[in-house]
N, C-alpha and C positions, 0 to 999 in steps of 0.2 A: 503494500499498499505505498504513496507516496505522501510528502510531508506536507503538501496540501491535503489531501483527504482527513488527515490527521487533527486541522485547525478546527475550533471552534468558527460556526458557521457565524458567518459580518451580523445575523440577525440578532443574534446570541450573544454578542460579543457588546453590541450597541445596548443590550439591557443591562448587562454587566456595568459598562460605562453611565451608563445613565443615573445608577445608582450613585455613582461617586458624584456626577455633575451638577445632579437636582439640586443640592442645597448649596451650590452655588449660584443658581439662577442665571445659566447661561444666555447669552445670545449669539447670534449669529456672528458677530464679528470676535467675540471671547472664541467661541469652539476653533474658527478657524485658524487663529495663532495656537491656540493651544495643539492643537493638530498638527501646524507648522513645528513647530518646537520640538513634537511628538516625533514627526519625519526625520529630524535632525537627530534629536538621540537614538533613534534605530538605523541612522542610515541609509534610510528611503530617498532612492532618488525618485523626481518626478518624472512619471513616463511622457516622453513627448509626439505626438500625431505628427508625423509626415506630412506635411503642407501639399496638396497636387496643389498645381498652379493652374488657375480655371481656364474652363475652354472659352475662346473667344473665338466668333464667325470671323469669317475671311469677309474682303469685298464682296467676292465673287456670289457669295454665300447671302450675304443680302442681297444681292441686289436680284438673285435666283428668287429669294425667296419674297421681295416685295415686289417680283412680273408676275407671281400667280395672284399676289393682294391687288393689286392693277387688273387684271382678267378678269378677278372677279365680280369690278366694276358696282364694289358696294362702297360707297363715298363716306357713310359713316365710318367703316372698317379703316379704309383708307386713311383719313386723319387722323383716326386714332392711333395706328400703326406710325404714321409720320411724326406725332406728337411724341411717341415713347422714342422714336430713334433721332428727333433733334433736340430733344429737350433731358434727356436719359433720367426722366424722374421714375421713380420706385412705382411700382401697382399699384399699392396702397395710395400711394399720392394722386396718382391718374383719377383713381376714380372719386375721390373728393374734390377736384377742381371745379367750380362754378364758373358759369356764364361771367361773373362779375370776376373774376379772380383773371380774367385775361387783357391783357393792355393793347391793343391792337398798333395803337399808336408808336409805344417803344418796341414794338413785339419781345414782350414778355410778359410771363405769367406768372401769379405771386403762389407758392404755395406752402398753406401753412398748416402747421403740426405736421411735419418730415419726420424725421427720425430725428430722437430725442428731442419731441415736440417742439422743433425751433422752425420758425417761418423762415423760406427765402425766396428769391426773383430766380427764374430761369429763362434764357432765352431762348428765340425761336428765328430761323432765318426769314427774311423781308420779301424773299420768294414764295416762304409759304402763307404770308399773310393775308393776301386773295381769298385762297381758299380755305384758310380757317376761318376769316369771315362769313363764307357762303353757309359754312357750316353752322358758324353760330346764330345769322339768322335764321337758318332753318331751325335752328332748337329752340327761337323765340317764338316764332311761327307758332310750336306745338307747345310754347309756356313751358318750357323747361328751365331746370333750375342749373342742373349739371352740366357740365360739358359735354359727356357724352350720356346720353342713359338708353335705357333698354326699349323694348319694344312695349313695356308693363309702365312707362314714365316714371320711372327709378333710376337710382344711380345705378349702373355696374356693380356687380361686385367682384372682386380680388379675381375667384374663381371664374367669371364668365367671361373676366378677359382671358384668363389663359387656356380657355377652351377656344376663342377666337384666331387665337394665336397659333394654336396646337392644328388649327382645321388647316390655316395654309402652309403651314409646314408639310401636312401631307400632299396639299393639292400642288407643292413644290417640286412635293417627292423627295425631299431632304430626309438624309437619317438621324440628324441630331433635332428636337423641338429647340425652336427660337422662344425660349420663353422671355418673359420682360425685363428679367435678370441680366439676359445676355445682350439683348437689344441696350441694357444700358451699359453693359458693360463695353461694349462693340463703340459706342459713344467715346466713352472715358480713354478708352484706349486709343481711339484715333486721333483724337484730339491731342492726345500723349505724340502721338508719331507726326502731326504736323509743328511740331516745335513748340506748343504749348505748356508754360513752365504749371508745374502741379499747382501752385500758389493763384495762380489765374483761373485753373480749372476749378480748384475747390470750393469758392463762394456759390455755385448755384448747381455741383454734384452732389452738394448735404452733406461728405466728409467732415471730419474736425481739422480745422488749421491747422498747419502746423504749430505755430504759436498759439494755437487754443484762445483764440481771442475775436473776440463777435466783431468788433469794430471794425476789425481788419479786412473781415469778411463784407462788410456795409460799406466800407473806402473803396473796394478794391472790385464791385461788381460793373462800374463805369468800365474800369482798364481791361476787364474778365471781357467784357461782353463784345469791346471794339475788337479784342484777338479772335474771339469767336467768328464775327462777322466775317476776318480777312480769309478765313478758312473755310468754314460752312460753304460756302458755294462750291467746293471739291468734292463732298460728301458724295458718296456714292449711290444715291438715288433722289 
């Protein structure tokens, strides 16, 4: 019998330790510190899971995918997928965008309560302005509140968006499903390849600033959008 099989089960050991810890009235931070010191006392190394590089679609795959979207001639889906591609918003953010959040004059969309409950602004290309304006006008005629609503006049769910994207993956005969996150990752990687510095990508990507200063994000959005405008004309779709 192996040494591992002779061990007291983790659940039983937890019960034993609970008797000792209960009188200390521990909270999470206290327990975390105790077990950090315990690992040191027992010389137990923290197991590190090797990180795999995320899959990033190629430009050819993005073009193949969007060709299937274009052929379907569903205007709402076309605008939805281009919004994901151009802005890099998370799917949880996309479904909460309201019509009033879109600034057609400055070609910006305000994202409220993004990751970390932070607000930010994301740009979109001026070439996309006319199509987006037509979509918004059509949505207003239907008395919609959100930028993208289903036929039930409700904001899409994140699951609903994923199903739409998966449909076009099948129609494009692609081996890998292009999820909203992969479209986001493609944009941010593509901008990096165009020579845009991380510091200028950060304000509208929603990632933490390298200096972790919110004021830095607010001050740099104008410069960031200028750099975005300079390269987005070369975007593959």
